[in-house]
A tleap script that builds the chain and sets N, CA, C and O, in Angstrom:
source leaprc.protein.ff14SB
mol = sequence {
  NMET LYS GLY ILE ALA THR LEU PHE VAL GLY
  THR GLY ALA ILE PHE ALA VAL ILE GLY MET
  VAL TRP GLY ILE GLN MET SER ALA THR GLN
  ASP HIE SER LEU SER PRO ALA HIE GLY HIE
  LEU ASN LEU ILE GLY PHE VAL ILE MET THR
  VAL TYR GLY LEU TYR TYR ALA VAL THR PRO
  ALA ALA ARG THR GLY LEU ALA LYS VAL HIE
  TYR LEU LEU THR LEU ALA ALA VAL VAL VAL
  LEU ILE PRO GLY ILE VAL MET ALA LEU THR
  GLN SER GLY GLU VAL LEU ALA LYS LEU GLY
  SER VAL LEU THR LEU LEU SER MET LEU THR
  PHE VAL TYR THR VAL PHE ARG LYS GLY VAL
  GLY ALA CALA
}
set mol.1.N position { -184.762 130.603 11.285 }
set mol.1.CA position { -185.127 130.133 9.950 }
set mol.1.C position { -183.864 129.723 9.194 }
set mol.1.O position { -183.569 130.254 8.123 }
set mol.2.N position { -183.140 128.792 9.754 }
set mol.2.CA position { -181.928 128.294 9.104 }
set mol.2.C position { -182.262 127.669 7.750 }
set mol.2.O position { -181.380 127.544 6.899 }
set mol.3.N position { -183.496 127.284 7.540 }
set mol.3.CA position { -183.924 126.621 6.324 }
set mol.3.C position { -183.666 127.394 5.049 }
set mol.3.O position { -183.403 126.787 4.011 }
set mol.4.N position { -183.732 128.741 5.094 }
set mol.4.CA position { -183.552 129.507 3.856 }
set mol.4.C position { -182.132 129.365 3.335 }
set mol.4.O position { -181.924 129.293 2.124 }
set mol.5.N position { -181.160 129.325 4.222 }
set mol.5.CA position { -179.770 129.134 3.798 }
set mol.5.C position { -179.613 127.759 3.153 }
set mol.5.O position { -178.954 127.616 2.123 }
set mol.6.N position { -180.223 126.761 3.768 }
set mol.6.CA position { -180.161 125.405 3.221 }
set mol.6.C position { -180.843 125.324 1.866 }
set mol.6.O position { -180.353 124.644 0.965 }
set mol.7.N position { -181.974 126.012 1.712 }
set mol.7.CA position { -182.668 126.022 0.418 }
set mol.7.C position { -181.777 126.616 -0.670 }
set mol.7.O position { -181.646 126.047 -1.754 }
set mol.8.N position { -181.169 127.757 -0.377 }
set mol.8.CA position { -180.301 128.394 -1.369 }
set mol.8.C position { -179.107 127.500 -1.720 }
set mol.8.O position { -178.842 127.249 -2.896 }
set mol.9.N position { -178.398 127.027 -0.710 }
set mol.9.CA position { -177.185 126.234 -0.970 }
set mol.9.C position { -177.553 124.885 -1.582 }
set mol.9.O position { -176.883 124.428 -2.507 }
set mol.10.N position { -178.597 124.250 -1.086 }
set mol.10.CA position { -179.013 122.954 -1.638 }
set mol.10.C position { -179.469 123.058 -3.081 }
set mol.10.O position { -179.112 122.220 -3.910 }
set mol.11.N position { -180.254 124.080 -3.386 }
set mol.11.CA position { -180.692 124.289 -4.768 }
set mol.11.C position { -179.499 124.611 -5.656 }
set mol.11.O position { -179.415 124.145 -6.792 }
set mol.12.N position { -178.576 125.413 -5.128 }
set mol.12.CA position { -177.354 125.713 -5.880 }
set mol.12.C position { -176.568 124.455 -6.201 }
set mol.12.O position { -176.039 124.308 -7.303 }
set mol.13.N position { -176.492 123.547 -5.234 }
set mol.13.CA position { -175.779 122.276 -5.460 }
set mol.13.C position { -176.472 121.437 -6.532 }
set mol.13.O position { -175.809 120.808 -7.356 }
set mol.14.N position { -177.799 121.427 -6.521 }
set mol.14.CA position { -178.541 120.697 -7.558 }
set mol.14.C position { -178.252 121.296 -8.932 }
set mol.14.O position { -178.030 120.568 -9.899 }
set mol.15.N position { -178.257 122.623 -9.013 }
set mol.15.CA position { -177.937 123.270 -10.292 }
set mol.15.C position { -176.505 122.969 -10.718 }
set mol.15.O position { -176.234 122.848 -11.912 }
set mol.16.N position { -175.585 122.847 -9.767 }
set mol.16.CA position { -174.197 122.491 -10.096 }
set mol.16.C position { -174.132 121.103 -10.709 }
set mol.16.O position { -173.427 120.894 -11.697 }
set mol.17.N position { -174.853 120.161 -10.139 }
set mol.17.CA position { -174.873 118.800 -10.686 }
set mol.17.C position { -175.439 118.806 -12.100 }
set mol.17.O position { -174.888 118.170 -12.999 }
set mol.18.N position { -176.540 119.525 -12.293 }
set mol.18.CA position { -177.133 119.621 -13.637 }
set mol.18.C position { -176.130 120.244 -14.602 }
set mol.18.O position { -175.978 119.770 -15.728 }
set mol.19.N position { -175.442 121.306 -14.168 }
set mol.19.CA position { -174.438 121.949 -15.015 }
set mol.19.C position { -173.289 121.023 -15.360 }
set mol.19.O position { -172.796 121.038 -16.488 }
set mol.20.N position { -172.857 120.214 -14.398 }
set mol.20.CA position { -171.766 119.263 -14.658 }
set mol.20.C position { -172.188 118.191 -15.661 }
set mol.20.O position { -171.443 117.862 -16.584 }
set mol.21.N position { -173.377 117.660 -15.469 }
set mol.21.CA position { -173.879 116.642 -16.407 }
set mol.21.C position { -174.014 117.249 -17.799 }
set mol.21.O position { -173.654 116.618 -18.793 }
set mol.22.N position { -174.528 118.462 -17.870 }
set mol.22.CA position { -174.670 119.145 -19.159 }
set mol.22.C position { -173.301 119.368 -19.798 }
set mol.22.O position { -173.149 119.187 -21.006 }
set mol.23.N position { -172.314 119.754 -19.011 }
set mol.23.CA position { -170.958 119.939 -19.528 }
set mol.23.C position { -170.362 118.643 -20.058 }
set mol.23.O position { -169.709 118.641 -21.102 }
set mol.24.N position { -170.580 117.549 -19.354 }
set mol.24.CA position { -170.100 116.239 -19.814 }
set mol.24.C position { -170.777 115.873 -21.125 }
set mol.24.O position { -170.136 115.367 -22.046 }
set mol.25.N position { -172.081 116.132 -21.202 }
set mol.25.CA position { -172.829 115.843 -22.434 }
set mol.25.C position { -172.283 116.666 -23.598 }
set mol.25.O position { -172.131 116.145 -24.703 }
set mol.26.N position { -171.990 117.937 -23.367 }
set mol.26.CA position { -171.440 118.778 -24.434 }
set mol.26.C position { -170.076 118.259 -24.881 }
set mol.26.O position { -169.770 118.233 -26.073 }
set mol.27.N position { -169.272 117.853 -23.923 }
set mol.27.CA position { -167.953 117.325 -24.253 }
set mol.27.C position { -168.055 116.018 -25.034 }
set mol.27.O position { -167.336 115.810 -26.011 }
set mol.28.N position { -168.943 115.153 -24.599 }
set mol.28.CA position { -169.098 113.844 -25.250 }
set mol.28.C position { -169.584 113.979 -26.685 }
set mol.28.O position { -169.186 113.202 -27.554 }
set mol.29.N position { -170.446 114.966 -26.938 }
set mol.29.CA position { -170.993 115.141 -28.286 }
set mol.29.C position { -170.179 116.125 -29.122 }
set mol.29.O position { -170.432 116.293 -30.315 }
set mol.30.N position { -169.195 116.775 -28.487 }
set mol.30.CA position { -168.394 117.806 -29.157 }
set mol.30.C position { -169.265 118.945 -29.685 }
set mol.30.O position { -168.906 119.607 -30.659 }
set mol.31.N position { -170.409 119.170 -29.039 }
set mol.31.CA position { -171.314 120.256 -29.417 }
set mol.31.C position { -171.372 121.244 -28.251 }
set mol.31.O position { -172.036 121.005 -27.242 }
set mol.32.N position { -170.670 122.342 -28.413 }
set mol.32.CA position { -170.597 123.341 -27.358 }
set mol.32.C position { -171.425 124.581 -27.699 }
set mol.32.O position { -171.189 125.660 -27.156 }
set mol.33.N position { -172.382 124.424 -28.588 }
set mol.33.CA position { -173.162 125.572 -29.044 }
set mol.33.C position { -174.011 126.195 -27.940 }
set mol.33.O position { -174.370 127.369 -28.030 }
set mol.34.N position { -174.331 125.439 -26.916 }
set mol.34.CA position { -175.153 125.964 -25.830 }
set mol.34.C position { -174.322 126.332 -24.594 }
set mol.34.O position { -174.865 126.501 -23.503 }
set mol.35.N position { -173.016 126.452 -24.773 }
set mol.35.CA position { -172.155 126.732 -23.620 }
set mol.35.C position { -172.489 128.046 -22.901 }
set mol.35.O position { -172.275 128.124 -21.691 }
set mol.36.N position { -173.003 129.086 -23.581 }
set mol.36.CA position { -173.398 130.267 -22.807 }
set mol.36.C position { -174.509 129.969 -21.788 }
set mol.36.O position { -174.496 130.505 -20.680 }
set mol.37.N position { -175.448 129.131 -22.160 }
set mol.37.CA position { -176.516 128.760 -21.223 }
set mol.37.C position { -175.943 127.916 -20.084 }
set mol.37.O position { -176.304 128.099 -18.921 }
set mol.38.N position { -175.060 127.009 -20.425 }
set mol.38.CA position { -174.379 126.172 -19.432 }
set mol.38.C position { -173.608 127.048 -18.443 }
set mol.38.O position { -173.663 126.823 -17.234 }
set mol.39.N position { -172.905 128.031 -18.952 }
set mol.39.CA position { -172.141 128.931 -18.096 }
set mol.39.C position { -173.037 129.743 -17.167 }
set mol.39.O position { -172.710 129.932 -15.995 }
set mol.40.N position { -174.160 130.220 -17.685 }
set mol.40.CA position { -175.093 130.973 -16.850 }
set mol.40.C position { -175.736 130.077 -15.784 }
set mol.40.O position { -175.994 130.526 -14.667 }
set mol.41.N position { -175.988 128.836 -16.126 }
set mol.41.CA position { -176.525 127.894 -15.131 }
set mol.41.C position { -175.537 127.725 -13.991 }
set mol.41.O position { -175.923 127.743 -12.823 }
set mol.42.N position { -174.271 127.563 -14.323 }
set mol.42.CA position { -173.254 127.408 -13.288 }
set mol.42.C position { -173.084 128.686 -12.465 }
set mol.42.O position { -172.981 128.630 -11.239 }
set mol.43.N position { -173.055 129.829 -13.137 }
set mol.43.CA position { -172.809 131.087 -12.442 }
set mol.43.C position { -174.001 131.512 -11.589 }
set mol.43.O position { -173.849 131.766 -10.394 }
set mol.44.N position { -175.166 131.588 -12.183 }
set mol.44.CA position { -176.334 132.067 -11.443 }
set mol.44.C position { -176.941 130.953 -10.599 }
set mol.44.O position { -177.282 131.152 -9.433 }
set mol.45.N position { -177.071 129.774 -11.211 }
set mol.45.CA position { -177.692 128.662 -10.503 }
set mol.45.C position { -176.862 128.136 -9.354 }
set mol.45.O position { -177.406 127.832 -8.292 }
set mol.46.N position { -175.554 128.021 -9.540 }
set mol.46.CA position { -174.709 127.493 -8.469 }
set mol.46.C position { -174.027 128.597 -7.671 }
set mol.46.O position { -174.238 128.704 -6.463 }
set mol.47.N position { -173.226 129.406 -8.318 }
set mol.47.CA position { -172.388 130.357 -7.586 }
set mol.47.C position { -173.232 131.400 -6.857 }
set mol.47.O position { -173.087 131.575 -5.647 }
set mol.48.N position { -174.102 132.085 -7.572 }
set mol.48.CA position { -174.863 133.154 -6.932 }
set mol.48.C position { -175.811 132.599 -5.872 }
set mol.48.O position { -175.913 133.159 -4.780 }
set mol.49.N position { -176.510 131.496 -6.185 }
set mol.49.CA position { -177.417 130.935 -5.176 }
set mol.49.C position { -176.650 130.508 -3.929 }
set mol.49.O position { -177.142 130.672 -2.813 }
set mol.50.N position { -175.459 129.966 -4.110 }
set mol.50.CA position { -174.653 129.547 -2.960 }
set mol.50.C position { -174.172 130.759 -2.161 }
set mol.50.O position { -174.177 130.725 -0.930 }
set mol.51.N position { -173.761 131.814 -2.836 }
set mol.51.CA position { -173.358 133.037 -2.138 }
set mol.51.C position { -174.532 133.583 -1.319 }
set mol.51.O position { -174.363 133.953 -0.158 }
set mol.52.N position { -175.716 133.632 -1.926 }
set mol.52.CA position { -176.890 134.099 -1.188 }
set mol.52.C position { -177.126 133.213 0.042 }
set mol.52.O position { -177.370 133.719 1.137 }
set mol.53.N position { -177.053 131.904 -0.142 }
set mol.53.CA position { -177.282 130.979 0.959 }
set mol.53.C position { -176.280 131.157 2.084 }
set mol.53.O position { -176.652 131.140 3.257 }
set mol.54.N position { -175.017 131.327 1.737 }
set mol.54.CA position { -173.996 131.537 2.760 }
set mol.54.C position { -174.222 132.857 3.494 }
set mol.54.O position { -173.989 132.954 4.699 }
set mol.55.N position { -174.673 133.862 2.763 }
set mol.55.CA position { -175.017 135.133 3.412 }
set mol.55.C position { -176.107 134.914 4.463 }
set mol.55.O position { -175.978 135.363 5.602 }
set mol.56.N position { -177.177 134.223 4.073 }
set mol.56.CA position { -178.267 133.988 5.027 }
set mol.56.C position { -177.815 133.093 6.182 }
set mol.56.O position { -178.341 133.211 7.288 }
set mol.57.N position { -176.868 132.217 5.951 }
set mol.57.CA position { -176.357 131.357 7.015 }
set mol.57.C position { -175.620 132.161 8.077 }
set mol.57.O position { -175.714 131.848 9.263 }
set mol.58.N position { -174.889 133.194 7.666 }
set mol.58.CA position { -174.091 133.967 8.625 }
set mol.58.C position { -174.795 135.233 9.111 }
set mol.58.O position { -174.282 135.922 9.993 }
set mol.59.N position { -175.963 135.545 8.547 }
set mol.59.CA position { -176.671 136.765 8.912 }
set mol.59.C position { -178.091 136.425 9.362 }
set mol.59.O position { -179.034 136.556 8.581 }
set mol.60.N position { -178.253 135.995 10.597 }
set mol.60.CA position { -179.583 135.602 11.088 }
set mol.60.C position { -180.638 136.704 10.961 }
set mol.60.O position { -181.810 136.413 10.724 }
set mol.61.N position { -180.232 137.955 11.117 }
set mol.61.CA position { -181.196 139.057 11.043 }
set mol.61.C position { -181.840 139.174 9.661 }
set mol.61.O position { -182.914 139.760 9.524 }
set mol.62.N position { -181.194 138.624 8.647 }
set mol.62.CA position { -181.715 138.721 7.279 }
set mol.62.C position { -182.718 137.622 6.958 }
set mol.62.O position { -183.336 137.646 5.894 }
set mol.63.N position { -182.888 136.671 7.850 }
set mol.63.CA position { -183.804 135.548 7.605 }
set mol.63.C position { -185.240 135.973 7.899 }
set mol.63.O position { -185.824 135.609 8.919 }
set mol.64.N position { -185.779 136.747 6.982 }
set mol.64.CA position { -187.127 137.300 7.122 }
set mol.64.C position { -188.012 136.745 6.006 }
set mol.64.O position { -187.594 135.888 5.227 }
set mol.65.N position { -189.213 137.241 5.953 }
set mol.65.CA position { -190.104 136.872 4.853 }
set mol.65.C position { -189.541 137.284 3.506 }
set mol.65.O position { -189.769 136.613 2.499 }
set mol.66.N position { -188.801 138.394 3.486 }
set mol.66.CA position { -188.183 138.834 2.235 }
set mol.66.C position { -187.176 137.802 1.739 }
set mol.66.O position { -186.989 137.655 0.531 }
set mol.67.N position { -186.528 137.090 2.651 }
set mol.67.CA position { -185.573 136.051 2.246 }
set mol.67.C position { -186.272 134.951 1.456 }
set mol.67.O position { -185.713 134.423 0.494 }
set mol.68.N position { -187.478 134.608 1.854 }
set mol.68.CA position { -188.251 133.590 1.113 }
set mol.68.C position { -188.607 134.096 -0.282 }
set mol.68.O position { -188.514 133.362 -1.266 }
set mol.69.N position { -189.013 135.354 -0.349 }
set mol.69.CA position { -189.308 135.968 -1.655 }
set mol.69.C position { -188.041 135.988 -2.502 }
set mol.69.O position { -188.085 135.714 -3.702 }
set mol.70.N position { -186.922 136.308 -1.882 }
set mol.70.CA position { -185.639 136.346 -2.576 }
set mol.70.C position { -185.309 134.981 -3.160 }
set mol.70.O position { -184.877 134.881 -4.309 }
set mol.71.N position { -185.512 133.929 -2.371 }
set mol.71.CA position { -185.253 132.572 -2.865 }
set mol.71.C position { -186.132 132.259 -4.075 }
set mol.71.O position { -185.631 131.796 -5.100 }
set mol.72.N position { -187.422 132.505 -3.965 }
set mol.72.CA position { -188.341 132.208 -5.075 }
set mol.72.C position { -188.010 133.034 -6.310 }
set mol.72.O position { -188.098 132.535 -7.431 }
set mol.73.N position { -187.634 134.280 -6.116 }
set mol.73.CA position { -187.259 135.153 -7.232 }
set mol.73.C position { -186.000 134.633 -7.926 }
set mol.73.O position { -185.928 134.614 -9.154 }
set mol.74.N position { -185.019 134.215 -7.142 }
set mol.74.CA position { -183.775 133.698 -7.713 }
set mol.74.C position { -184.021 132.377 -8.429 }
set mol.74.O position { -183.497 132.152 -9.519 }
set mol.75.N position { -184.811 131.511 -7.823 }
set mol.75.CA position { -185.163 130.236 -8.457 }
set mol.75.C position { -185.875 130.473 -9.782 }
set mol.75.O position { -185.549 129.842 -10.788 }
set mol.76.N position { -186.847 131.382 -9.783 }
set mol.76.CA position { -187.564 131.714 -11.019 }
set mol.76.C position { -186.616 132.273 -12.068 }
set mol.76.O position { -186.749 131.968 -13.253 }
set mol.77.N position { -185.664 133.085 -11.640 }
set mol.77.CA position { -184.696 133.667 -12.579 }
set mol.77.C position { -183.924 132.571 -13.302 }
set mol.77.O position { -183.773 132.618 -14.522 }
set mol.78.N position { -183.438 131.588 -12.557 }
set mol.78.CA position { -182.659 130.500 -13.171 }
set mol.78.C position { -183.549 129.658 -14.084 }
set mol.78.O position { -183.166 129.328 -15.206 }
set mol.79.N position { -184.731 129.317 -13.593 }
set mol.79.CA position { -185.633 128.432 -14.345 }
set mol.79.C position { -186.118 129.093 -15.638 }
set mol.79.O position { -186.404 128.399 -16.613 }
set mol.80.N position { -186.213 130.409 -15.656 }
set mol.80.CA position { -186.648 131.124 -16.863 }
set mol.80.C position { -185.453 131.487 -17.742 }
set mol.80.O position { -185.518 131.341 -18.962 }
set mol.81.N position { -184.368 131.958 -17.138 }
set mol.81.CA position { -183.229 132.457 -17.918 }
set mol.81.C position { -182.525 131.371 -18.716 }
set mol.81.O position { -182.216 131.579 -19.890 }
set mol.82.N position { -182.266 130.231 -18.117 }
set mol.82.CA position { -181.462 129.213 -18.801 }
set mol.82.C position { -182.171 128.697 -20.056 }
set mol.82.O position { -181.561 128.684 -21.125 }
set mol.83.N position { -183.435 128.274 -19.968 }
set mol.83.CA position { -184.120 127.894 -21.222 }
set mol.83.C position { -184.231 129.077 -22.182 }
set mol.83.O position { -184.211 128.896 -23.400 }
set mol.84.N position { -184.349 130.290 -21.632 }
set mol.84.CA position { -184.416 131.468 -22.487 }
set mol.84.C position { -183.143 131.678 -23.285 }
set mol.84.O position { -183.197 132.046 -24.458 }
set mol.85.N position { -182.004 131.447 -22.659 }
set mol.85.CA position { -180.736 131.561 -23.385 }
set mol.85.C position { -180.643 130.481 -24.450 }
set mol.85.O position { -180.191 130.744 -25.565 }
set mol.86.N position { -181.068 129.265 -24.114 }
set mol.86.CA position { -181.085 128.183 -25.111 }
set mol.86.C position { -181.960 128.583 -26.291 }
set mol.86.O position { -181.576 128.397 -27.445 }
set mol.87.N position { -183.132 129.132 -26.003 }
set mol.87.CA position { -184.026 129.554 -27.085 }
set mol.87.C position { -183.395 130.656 -27.928 }
set mol.87.O position { -183.512 130.643 -29.153 }
set mol.88.N position { -182.731 131.604 -27.283 }
set mol.88.CA position { -182.083 132.690 -28.025 }
set mol.88.C position { -180.961 132.147 -28.904 }
set mol.88.O position { -180.806 132.566 -30.051 }
set mol.89.N position { -180.183 131.215 -28.364 }
set mol.89.CA position { -179.067 130.647 -29.135 }
set mol.89.C position { -179.553 129.825 -30.322 }
set mol.89.O position { -178.878 129.751 -31.350 }
set mol.90.N position { -180.715 129.210 -30.182 }
set mol.90.CA position { -181.269 128.394 -31.271 }
set mol.90.C position { -182.246 129.194 -32.130 }
set mol.90.O position { -182.966 128.640 -32.960 }
set mol.91.N position { -182.254 130.497 -31.912 }
set mol.91.CA position { -183.097 131.423 -32.673 }
set mol.91.C position { -184.577 131.058 -32.601 }
set mol.91.O position { -185.296 131.086 -33.601 }
set mol.92.N position { -185.009 130.716 -31.387 }
set mol.92.CA position { -186.415 130.382 -31.145 }
set mol.92.C position { -187.124 131.485 -30.368 }
set mol.92.O position { -188.242 131.290 -29.890 }
set mol.93.N position { -186.492 132.615 -30.242 }
set mol.93.CA position { -187.095 133.738 -29.526 }
set mol.93.C position { -186.251 134.146 -28.338 }
set mol.93.O position { -185.485 133.350 -27.795 }
set mol.94.N position { -186.402 135.399 -27.944 }
set mol.94.CA position { -185.592 135.946 -26.855 }
set mol.94.C position { -186.413 136.401 -25.659 }
set mol.94.O position { -185.857 136.951 -24.708 }
set mol.95.N position { -187.718 136.184 -25.685 }
set mol.95.CA position { -188.585 136.691 -24.627 }
set mol.95.C position { -188.195 136.118 -23.264 }
set mol.95.O position { -188.086 136.866 -22.293 }
set mol.96.N position { -187.983 134.810 -23.177 }
set mol.96.CA position { -187.629 134.204 -21.889 }
set mol.96.C position { -186.264 134.673 -21.403 }
set mol.96.O position { -186.070 134.880 -20.205 }
set mol.97.N position { -185.324 134.840 -22.316 }
set mol.97.CA position { -184.001 135.328 -21.921 }
set mol.97.C position { -184.105 136.736 -21.343 }
set mol.97.O position { -183.448 137.057 -20.353 }
set mol.98.N position { -184.917 137.558 -21.952 }
set mol.98.CA position { -185.102 138.925 -21.459 }
set mol.98.C position { -185.798 138.916 -20.097 }
set mol.98.O position { -185.385 139.625 -19.180 }
set mol.99.N position { -186.844 138.121 -19.971 }
set mol.99.CA position { -187.557 138.027 -18.699 }
set mol.99.C position { -186.644 137.467 -17.605 }
set mol.99.O position { -186.627 137.969 -16.481 }
set mol.100.N position { -185.892 136.430 -17.944 }
set mol.100.CA position { -184.962 135.849 -16.981 }
set mol.100.C position { -183.890 136.826 -16.552 }
set mol.100.O position { -183.470 136.819 -15.395 }
set mol.101.N position { -183.441 137.668 -17.472 }
set mol.101.CA position { -182.448 138.691 -17.135 }
set mol.101.C position { -183.015 139.703 -16.151 }
set mol.101.O position { -182.332 140.113 -15.212 }
set mol.102.N position { -184.260 140.104 -16.365 }
set mol.102.CA position { -184.905 141.049 -15.447 }
set mol.102.C position { -185.095 140.403 -14.073 }
set mol.102.O position { -184.864 141.049 -13.051 }
set mol.103.N position { -185.512 139.144 -14.040 }
set mol.103.CA position { -185.672 138.438 -12.766 }
set mol.103.C position { -184.332 138.320 -12.033 }
set mol.103.O position { -184.270 138.461 -10.812 }
set mol.104.N position { -183.271 138.062 -12.783 }
set mol.104.CA position { -181.937 137.969 -12.184 }
set mol.104.C position { -181.518 139.305 -11.589 }
set mol.104.O position { -180.966 139.355 -10.491 }
set mol.105.N position { -181.778 140.377 -12.308 }
set mol.105.CA position { -181.470 141.718 -11.797 }
set mol.105.C position { -182.284 142.017 -10.540 }
set mol.105.O position { -181.747 142.540 -9.564 }
set mol.106.N position { -183.575 141.688 -10.559 }
set mol.106.CA position { -184.413 141.916 -9.376 }
set mol.106.C position { -183.911 141.114 -8.182 }
set mol.106.O position { -183.950 141.586 -7.046 }
set mol.107.N position { -183.445 139.913 -8.444 }
set mol.107.CA position { -182.886 139.089 -7.382 }
set mol.107.C position { -181.650 139.746 -6.774 }
set mol.107.O position { -181.499 139.782 -5.553 }
set mol.108.N position { -180.778 140.258 -7.615 }
set mol.108.CA position { -179.568 140.916 -7.116 }
set mol.108.C position { -179.911 142.210 -6.386 }
set mol.108.O position { -179.288 142.529 -5.374 }
set mol.109.N position { -180.883 142.953 -6.881 }
set mol.109.CA position { -181.300 144.175 -6.186 }
set mol.109.C position { -181.898 143.845 -4.815 }
set mol.109.O position { -181.701 144.592 -3.856 }
set mol.110.N position { -182.614 142.747 -4.723 }
set mol.110.CA position { -183.138 142.291 -3.430 }
set mol.110.C position { -181.992 141.979 -2.483 }
set mol.110.O position { -182.054 142.305 -1.298 }
set mol.111.N position { -180.947 141.348 -3.004 }
set mol.111.CA position { -179.773 141.038 -2.195 }
set mol.111.C position { -179.084 142.321 -1.721 }
set mol.111.O position { -178.735 142.442 -0.547 }
set mol.112.N position { -178.892 143.263 -2.623 }
set mol.112.CA position { -178.252 144.537 -2.269 }
set mol.112.C position { -179.060 145.230 -1.171 }
set mol.112.O position { -178.494 145.690 -0.180 }
set mol.113.N position { -180.367 145.304 -1.344 }
set mol.113.CA position { -181.235 145.922 -0.341 }
set mol.113.C position { -181.075 145.224 1.012 }
set mol.113.O position { -180.932 145.882 2.042 }
set mol.114.N position { -181.099 143.892 1.002 }
set mol.114.CA position { -181.003 143.127 2.235 }
set mol.114.C position { -179.669 143.348 2.925 }
set mol.114.O position { -179.624 143.522 4.143 }
set mol.115.N position { -178.593 143.343 2.170 }
set mol.115.CA position { -177.260 143.532 2.750 }
set mol.115.C position { -177.149 144.909 3.407 }
set mol.115.O position { -176.636 145.022 4.520 }
set mol.116.N position { -177.623 145.946 2.734 }
set mol.116.CA position { -177.519 147.287 3.312 }
set mol.116.C position { -178.497 147.502 4.453 }
set mol.116.O position { -178.247 148.313 5.345 }
set mol.117.N position { -179.598 146.787 4.432 }
set mol.117.CA position { -180.590 146.928 5.513 }
set mol.117.C position { -180.222 146.101 6.742 }
set mol.117.O position { -180.398 146.564 7.869 }
set mol.118.N position { -179.715 144.886 6.543 }
set mol.118.CA position { -179.472 143.967 7.651 }
set mol.118.C position { -177.988 143.802 8.001 }
set mol.118.O position { -177.658 143.273 9.062 }
set mol.119.N position { -177.102 144.248 7.122 }
set mol.119.CA position { -175.677 144.085 7.368 }
set mol.119.C position { -175.221 142.683 7.033 }
set mol.119.O position { -175.941 141.922 6.388 }
set mol.120.N position { -174.021 142.344 7.474 }
set mol.120.CA position { -173.441 141.023 7.231 }
set mol.120.C position { -172.963 140.466 8.565 }
set mol.120.O position { -172.278 141.148 9.327 }
set mol.121.N position { -173.329 139.227 8.833 }
set mol.121.CA position { -172.891 138.572 10.059 }
set mol.121.C position { -173.870 138.756 11.197 }
set mol.121.O position { -174.856 139.484 11.080 }
set mol.122.N position { -173.586 138.091 12.289 }
set mol.122.CA position { -174.441 138.174 13.473 }
set mol.122.C position { -174.224 139.522 14.146 }
set mol.122.O position { -173.108 140.036 14.220 }
set mol.123.N position { -175.319 140.073 14.628 }
set mol.123.CA position { -175.240 141.392 15.284 }
set mol.123.C position { -174.690 141.285 16.690 }
set mol.123.O position { -174.558 142.296 17.380 }
savepdb mol mol.pdb
quit
């Protein structure tokens, strides 16, 4: 199931492009008020998703059904958290930011569980 690694890294790359375009837009308008959301998009959307993908690429034993759940959980975390941070920064509510934070934590706990259960690298 090499596909899960590609999904993580490919989605991370898409989030990186979105983050770069958003950063250029902030620079062009001189409005950096949403930079915390931009930073979280880059960190969770690109860096963490890519780290997860590289882990699955080098650890074939971890490519299980849980890996698919992990991908969907991480994707949901980014899709909910980033707009949630924007809403919190614009004082439009914090519910999505809180939910996205919990999803992000669950995603990381899934990763921790997988690493300790399956190890790192080929057996």
